[in-house]
Steps between C-alpha positions, in 0.01 A plus 500: 500500500637836404623720772262793570801730499614408152454763221235417254630380168503769224300404195691436188382698191416285205809467276713655769762372735610557850845645410609850598496796243806505282786731613560815285744437208790717382287621207228614748764695693624687186155591376453812711856616403420467127178708548708770667749488217230538243351804692847658516557442129165650417568809708846542349352466146220752571760744655723475189201556271399801698854641492514438120170684448625792703832507310324491163266770607780719624697443171192604288445814701869585466508426124189710440629805691620655175669815383246694294561748223533861572183665372678792316723269292230281365269799447761659279510188287117488470499863391766462230339469160810324368438195725206265550489338837295188548487408866390135538552473867770230497666654191546847355533525120644823369496551120590795281206684344731600217734275285615183667849371455373140519692432819371406846623464853345255747599635840455323832437721799723487802404318815178642645490780254178556304542513120349849471801627688714456182283704268702808566826307452400401144298809412753633248594160373141431392460849359805425287320203339586194714211298654542418871318224689559541881406176676380447857658161600316234694455628859701804401826290516659431164687182611157338540387591152436187286303633200657452160656795315221473241242594757658844518581553127137415416402833657675675208463271200629755252854511644754323284815514714491441876723587790449391861600682808438564864577710807669335797345155550309548174827511320623179666190321352539683164837332454325163480256618239796631310628148446241456242595587133174696456660765719748734326605729782522518873466804718594500861415809721676474839513122460716203399487143378515212749243247376573493121832454323519718198868482441452281194252724326727706276203615297330659810546877552515576876484833699561539869413844657577562866525799738792611716259562796335161480529344855285184412691367198869565524736546207708210638195267460449623145866449421503149640203409280667608174638158416135392454441784252588530123863602466411834340246612752477874517538649849365838587542656854292799583675736745274586797209264416345281778329159466149636529555762228487229235130506577256763616375387837671722753780412737572137582608361833884430519572698176761763470434873480498623140701812407308571179126553447260244375463685176876502450526126570224421257663710237827309545311161477327610183836609348635152557182311388399675181822446296552157641156370413504667159812312399429173672352203335423388142 
């Protein structure tokens, strides 16, 4: 007879047994650690994404904080009956209203400089008969520009002989366009070649114009780039001209102080450009 003090037997569940629950395995021990690692990885990924979004936003704000044209300079071009100015927003096309010489210049604006700021620079060149297409590069930075040269020349289909040029960073990118045989001449204003090698293009006329008061592109930098230029590149140094005076957008941070007026600087630029482009090409 069972003892009255004995514990009652526990019922056995169908299909079960009377063994103890299994002890936790190594995999069970690592499961919380893996969940924590996934959470950390997710937080890091979201943080990096947020940082990237902020960086891209900051870059776009910086790139679009541009140098605009001085109103008097572009107004003078608009009022000149010798020149037709077609402002297309991301490009400015200047054509002579009189006889054209059949030549054209595709010109890439400097970093963060609006294309309208070069209307005054090429005022007299256009009046003399040369068509000028001033291009606003992608995000206002010429080194990011990827459109083909034909996208710019299509804006002036009547031109027969094309030159390409640029100011500062615009000139650096222009050198790569000048590698094409459809380009007959290269014009660098306060700029230099570093991306394209033109030393083998004996048929390419090249002109480099710089200023003695330019504190953004040094003469040393220009000289060091000459091995990438055609051997007979024409060099013109304008005494007293600063970097910003190759455009018409006011003073530029970090630039030198000019010792000649904007009108004098533009006159010297025109004196170099007109005979060069008239004789260049086919």
